[in-house]
C-alpha positions in Angstrom: -16.8 8.9 37.9 -16.9 10.0 41.5 -18.0 8.0 44.7 -21.6 8.9 44.4 -21.8 7.8 40.9 -19.9 4.6 41.7 -22.4 3.8 44.5 -25.3 4.3 42.1 -23.6 2.2 39.4 -23.0 -0.7 41.8 -26.6 -0.5 43.0 -28.0 -0.5 39.4 -25.8 -3.4 38.3 -27.0 -5.4 41.3 -23.5 -6.0 42.7 -23.8 -7.7 46.1 -23.4 -5.1 48.9 -21.2 -7.5 50.9 -18.6 -7.3 48.2 -17.7 -3.6 48.7 -17.5 -0.9 51.3 -17.1 2.9 51.3 -15.3 4.9 53.9 -13.9 2.2 56.2 -13.3 -1.4 56.8 -16.4 -3.6 56.0 -17.9 -6.3 58.0 -16.0 -9.0 56.3 -13.9 -9.6 53.2 -14.7 -6.7 50.8 -13.1 -4.2 48.4 -12.9 -0.7 50.0 -12.4 2.9 49.0 -11.9 5.9 51.4 -10.4 9.3 51.5 -6.7 9.6 52.9 -4.5 12.5 53.7 -3.1 12.7 50.2 -6.1 11.6 48.2 -7.8 8.2 48.2 -7.1 4.6 49.4 -8.4 1.6 47.5 -7.8 -1.8 49.2 -9.2 -5.2 50.0 -10.5 -5.5 53.6 -9.7 -9.0 55.1 -9.9 -9.9 58.8 -10.1 -6.3 59.9 -7.0 -5.3 57.9 -6.4 -3.4 54.7 -4.6 -5.5 52.1 -3.3 -4.6 48.6 -3.5 -0.8 49.5 -3.1 1.6 46.6 -3.0 5.4 47.1 -4.5 7.6 44.4 -4.3 11.4 44.2 -7.7 11.8 42.3 -11.0 10.5 43.2 -11.6 9.5 39.6 -8.4 7.3 39.5 -9.4 5.7 42.8 -12.9 4.9 41.6 -11.5 3.3 38.4 -9.2 1.1 40.5 -12.0 0.2 42.9 -14.4 -0.8 40.2 -11.8 -2.8 38.4 -11.1 -4.7 41.6 -14.8 -5.4 42.1 -15.2 -6.6 38.5 -12.2 -9.0 38.9 -13.7 -10.2 42.2 -17.0 -10.9 40.5 -15.3 -12.7 37.6 -13.4 -14.9 40.1 -16.6 -15.7 42.1 -18.5 -16.6 38.9 -15.6 -18.8 37.6 -15.3 -20.6 41.0 -19.1 -21.1 41.1 -19.3 -22.5 37.6 -16.4 -24.9 38.2 -18.3 -26.4 41.2 -21.5 -27.2 39.3 
């Protein structure tokens, strides 16, 4: 899967847009993916900084990592929400 396909997938799956960003730091805490000098960076954006940065040579590997992180984040949010109800 490439970036364009990932965008479409996230939209179709109704993943909240605030949870991810493409091509730079988001406006808050979110999972990000962007091109780098050697390939792709995948990270968590927090307080204007990139955290847990991983470099990937291929776009496909980067997208897999990006979507996995988003999936884990959604699981955590759902679990946290359910424990409060």
